[in-house]
C-alpha distance (Angstrom), angle and dihedral (degrees) to the residues before:
residue distance angle dihedral
M1 . . .
E2 3.78 . .
E3 3.78 116.0 .
N4 3.82 94.4 -124.2
A5 3.79 97.2 32.8
P6 3.81 114.5 132.4
I7 3.77 117.7 -107.7
S8 3.77 127.2 -144.9
I9 3.79 116.4 -120.7
A10 3.78 133.2 175.6
V11 3.79 121.9 -134.7
I12 3.78 130.9 173.3
L13 3.80 117.6 -134.7
A14 3.79 120.1 -177.6
G15 3.79 88.9 -14.0
K16 3.78 93.8 -54.5
P17 3.83 122.1 112.4
F18 3.79 118.6 -128.0
R19 3.79 129.6 -173.3
L20 3.78 112.6 -145.6
N21 3.78 133.0 -176.4
V22 3.79 110.1 -138.8
Q23 3.76 138.2 162.2
P24 3.81 110.5 -97.3
E25 3.79 91.6 -116.2
E26 3.83 89.8 55.0
E27 3.81 96.6 52.3
E28 3.80 96.5 91.0
T29 3.81 92.4 47.3
V30 3.81 92.9 48.3
R31 3.78 91.9 48.9
A32 3.81 90.5 48.1
A33 3.80 90.1 49.3
A34 3.81 91.5 51.1
K35 3.80 89.6 49.8
A36 3.81 90.8 50.1
V37 3.79 91.9 50.3
N38 3.80 91.7 49.4
E39 3.81 91.8 47.8
R40 3.79 93.0 48.2
L41 3.81 90.3 47.3
S42 3.81 91.0 50.4
Q43 3.82 91.1 50.3
F44 3.80 90.6 48.6
Q45 3.80 92.5 49.1
L46 3.81 91.2 50.0
Q47 3.79 90.2 50.6
Y48 3.82 94.1 44.5
P49 3.81 107.1 25.1
R50 3.81 93.8 171.2
A51 3.77 94.2 53.5
D52 3.80 116.6 115.8
R53 3.83 112.0 -110.8
Q54 3.79 92.6 -123.1
D55 3.80 91.6 51.5
A56 3.82 89.7 47.9
L57 3.82 90.6 51.7
I58 3.81 91.5 48.8
L59 3.79 91.8 51.2
V60 3.82 91.7 46.0
A61 3.83 88.5 51.5
L62 3.81 89.0 50.4
Q63 3.81 91.1 51.3
F64 3.80 91.9 51.3
A65 3.81 92.1 45.6
R66 3.81 91.0 50.8
E67 3.79 91.0 49.5
A68 3.82 91.8 48.0
L69 3.81 92.3 49.8
T70 3.80 91.8 46.7
A71 3.81 90.8 50.4
R72 3.81 91.1 46.7
Q73 3.81 90.8 52.5
A74 3.81 91.8 47.6
L75 3.80 89.5 50.5
Q76 3.78 91.4 49.5
D77 3.81 89.7 49.3
D78 3.82 89.0 53.0
V79 3.82 91.3 48.6
D80 3.81 90.1 49.8
T81 3.80 90.6 50.1
M82 3.79 91.7 49.0
Q83 3.82 91.0 49.9
D84 3.80 90.4 50.5
L85 3.80 91.0 49.9
T86 3.79 91.7 47.1
G87 3.79 90.2 52.1
F88 3.78 90.8 48.1
L89 3.80 92.1 49.7
D90 3.83 91.5 46.4
A91 3.81 89.5 53.1
I92 3.79 91.6 50.4
L93 3.81 92.1 47.8
N94 3.79 92.0 47.4
E95 3.79 91.0 49.2
A96 3.81 91.2 47.9
T97 3.82 90.8 48.2
M98 3.80 93.2 48.7
S99 3.79 93.6 49.0
A100 3.80 95.6 45.1
P101 3.85 113.2 107.4
């Protein structure tokens, strides 16, 4: 078997089994994601027992998408801050180097 060959795993989402091909190093993350989806769906169904399963899945997907976009923006803000600090430190070092005897 190739070292980076995808492996086939089975996960259950919303009570339905799915076979997925994933890289071996992604298996744990995919299983954790499936567990998180199922937990969020269960919470939603407890909160809104009359909600249609498809509607519940759509709203769970929306929650995860919102969280992912919020995290992506926070990460980009951190990257921007680090770039600003790097530029500031470069300017200080350049100034110190230029004024050194």
